[in-house]
C-alpha angles and dihedrals in degrees: 000000000000118000118254119262114248116224119204110236098243088137132018122248089255092052091048091050092046092051090046092053094042097048113116096190114077094218092051090047091053092047093051090045091054094050091043093051092046091047088056087060099254117152119255092243090059092046090049092052092046096048102030092233120130119249091243091056090047088054089051091052092048092047091055095041093050093050102038108012134230092333088082094059122092136039106310092186088084089067096055113110096214128227123313113257116258092234123041121219094273093050091048090053090048090051090050089054093045095053091054088075125053117271119260091244091057129239122069132317115271137163094275094052093046091048089052090051090047090050090056091049096046100034094231136084117276124197116242090237089064088051090054091048090054091048088056091043092059088044095242111176119210101217121181115210110264114241121198117224115249109257112222138161121294089243091058092051092047091049091050090050094050091049091063119100110251116250136182115347092001089058091052091049092049091048093049091047091051091048092050091051093054 
C-alpha cells in the first residue's frame, strides 16, 4: 500500500474547500479539489479516480503546492501575455493605406501579396496565412466588380436554353419523348 501524501498546511481544510467551491475556472477547481481531498487523508488512487487526473500529475500539483503554496494552483495560461503582433499600430495603419490602392503586381490584394509587403517591411519571411489574417484584421473586403447581365430578348434566352445539352431529368424526358415518337 502506498504511503499517504503529506500536504503542507498553507490553508486549512475549510479554506481549501471554500476555494474549491468558489473557483470559477475548471482547472483551478480541480486543483483545489485534489489538494483538499489529499489534505483530508484520502489515498492518491482514490483522488485520481474521483478527479480523473493521473497520479503523476497529482504528485506534480502536490510538489508545487507544498513548496510554494496555493499560488501554484490554477490555470496559469490565463496570465500569459501572448506574442507581440507582427505589425505595430503604425505599420497596420500603413498597411491599411497601402491596400487602398491596387498592388504593384496587379490584381487584387490577397494573403500572399500582403505577406510579401509585410516581409519587405519587417525584413524577414512572412507566411501568406499571416498576410490573410492582417487583411481580415484591417477589415479589407475583397470585392469583385459587379457585372450586370446582358438583357436580351426572351427569344434569345429561350434559344440559348434550347441549345444546351439536356442533363438529369431533362435528359430522361427527352429520351422518353424520342422513344414514344418511334
